N, C-alpha and C positions, 0 to 999 in steps of 0.2 A: 621896832619893839612893840609899838601899840596894837598893830593887827595880830602879833603872837601872844600879847595878853587877851586880846578877845576870844582867840582860838582856845586858849585854856581855861578861860573862863566858860566857855561853851562846853567844853568836854568835861571840866571838873563840877560842874552844876548838874542838877535835874532838869535835862531838857526833854521836851514833849517832842520826839522825833516823829511819831506818828499821828498827825493831826486827827482830833477828834476823838482820841483815846486818853483817859486818864492815866498819869504815870503810874506803874506799879499796880495797874489794875489786873485782876485774874478772872478767868472764866473756867466754870466747873462743868465737867463733862458726866452726864448720867451714865453711870456703870463703870466708870473709872475707880479704882481703889487704891492708887498709888501714892507716894508721899505728898504733903503739901509743899507748897512753894515752887512747884514745876508748872511750866506752862503747857497747854494742851498739847501743842506740836512736839513737846520733848517727851510727852508721855508714852509708855507703852502700852500696846491694846492688850486686853483681857480677853484671851479666847478661851477660857476654862468651862464655858458653857453654863455659867451662874449670873444671875441677874439681880442688882443691887436695887431693891425698892425703899420707900421710906424707913422700914426698920432692917434693912440691911439682911434681908433674908434670903435662903437659897432654895432654888426651885430646879428638880432632877427631872431628867428627861427618861422615860423608861421605854424599852424596846420589847415589842409584843411579836412573839414568834408566830408565824402561819400553823394554825391547827391542823390543816391538810398536811403539810409538811412534817408535823409531829407524828401523825398517825402513819404516815408512810415510813418515817424511820422505826418507829415501835415494830411495824410488820417486817419490815428488812430485819431487825435483830430477832425477832420470832423465828423468822426462817433460818437465819444462820444458827441459832440455838438448836432447832429442830434437825438441820443437817448434822451438825455436831454430834448429836445423841446418837442419831441414825449409824454415822461413821463408827462412832464407839462401840455399838452394838455390833454391828459388823464385824469390827476387828476383835471382838470378845467372843465370837462364837466358839464354841467346843470344837466344833470340827477342824477349824485351823490349828489347833495345838495338836489335834491326832494327825492330821497332815503333815504337819513339819516333823513331828516323830517319826511316822512310818517313812517318811521322804529321806529322813537321815540314815534309817536302817536299809531303806533300799540302795541308798548312795555305796553304803558299805558293801552290800551284798553283791552290788554289780561290780566292785572292784574285785571281789573273789571269784566272780564269775569270769571275768576278763582274764585273770591269773589262771584259772583252771583251764580256761578254752585255750589258752595259749600253750599250756603244759601238754594238752591233749593233742594239740596240732604238731607240737614237736615230736612227742613220742610217737604219733602216727608216723609221721616222716621217717624217724629212726626204726620202726618195725619194718616198713616198706623196704629200708635200706638193708635189714638184716635178712630178711626174706630174700632179696634178690642175691646176696652173698651166699646165702645157703645153696641156692638152687643153683648157682653158677659152680660151686665146688662139686656139688653132686654131679651135675651134669659132665664134668671134667671125670670125675671117677667111673662113671658110666661108659664113658668113651674109652679109658684105660682097660676097664675090665673087657670091654669088647674085644679090643684089640688082641688081649693076652688069650680069650677064648676061641678067636677066629684062627688061631695059627699063625698070625702074621708076623709073631716075633719067635725066631727059631732060635736064636743066640742065648745059650742059659744066663750069660751076664746080663744082657737085656731085660730078660725076665726077670730075675731078680731085681734088677734096678725097678722095674714097673710094679713089682710087689711091693716093693719099700714105698715108693709112691703113693700106692693105693691104701696103704697102712697111714700114712702122713694126710692123705686126704679124709681118711675116716676120722683121725683126730680131729682135724680142722672142721670137719662137719659137725662134730659133736661139740666144740668150741661155739662156733655159729649158733647152732641151735640151743645152747645154754643161754647166751647173751638174746637171742632173739625172745626166749622163754621170759627172761628179766623184762625184757623191753615191753612184752605183752601184759605182764602182770601189773608193771608200772601204768600202762595205759588204762589197763580196766579201772586200777583205782582212781585215776585220774577223771576217768570218764564218769565214774561214779559220785564223785565230788562236784562235778560240773552238773550233772543231772540233779543233784541235790539241792544245789545252790540256785539253779535256774527255776525248780519247781518252788522254792521258798520265795523268790524273787517274784515269782508270777503270783503268788498269793499275796503278797505285800501289793504290788501293783493293783491287784483287784480291790483291796482293802482302802487305798487311796483314792481310787474311782469312785467307790461309795461314799467315801467322805467327803470328796467333792461335789457330787451330786448332791448331799445332804445339804452341802454348805450354800451351794448356788440356789437350790429350792427356798432356803430361808431367806437369802439374799433378795431374791425376788418378792418375797412376801413382805420384807422391809420396805420395798421401792414402790410397791402398791399404794 
């Protein structure tokens, strides 16, 4: 019992557990702005970059840029601006609009040229076929007529049959020649269209070439 009362008395009273220090003593730390009543080892660090003097005034640190770096940045910005202006001027050349317009017309004309050229090729093939058929029928007629005139056929019925065949061949030759003539006329029209489109396309191509040379010359002047 007596030992326990001594321990409670020691814990309950104000005992100086650290010899040499006065109980309840506090130490202030320069630069700390926390609440009063906290010991130094319990206080947070102030890393805000400010310093407290006698009047609690704040000193700010300023960052100064390198003047050479600023000049380099300004020079790069000026170069970028100049390049952007040159690019805009190049893209705004009137020759570009002319080239685009003429190229669109040339593409349309080239489509017409391809169509006309295909038609000419087809009609040329048809004409050759018609010519061959006419020549074959004419050759057959000549052979039959030669046989009749040579006296090789003495039978009257055979002669009559040969005469009818020659008449039929003449009709066939007339029909084939009419078809051949139609093909020739269609071919002539198609060739005329092809020549006209080809000529107009050549003129447009020459204009595109001239506009391209003018554009390139101006671009070279811009790049100097």
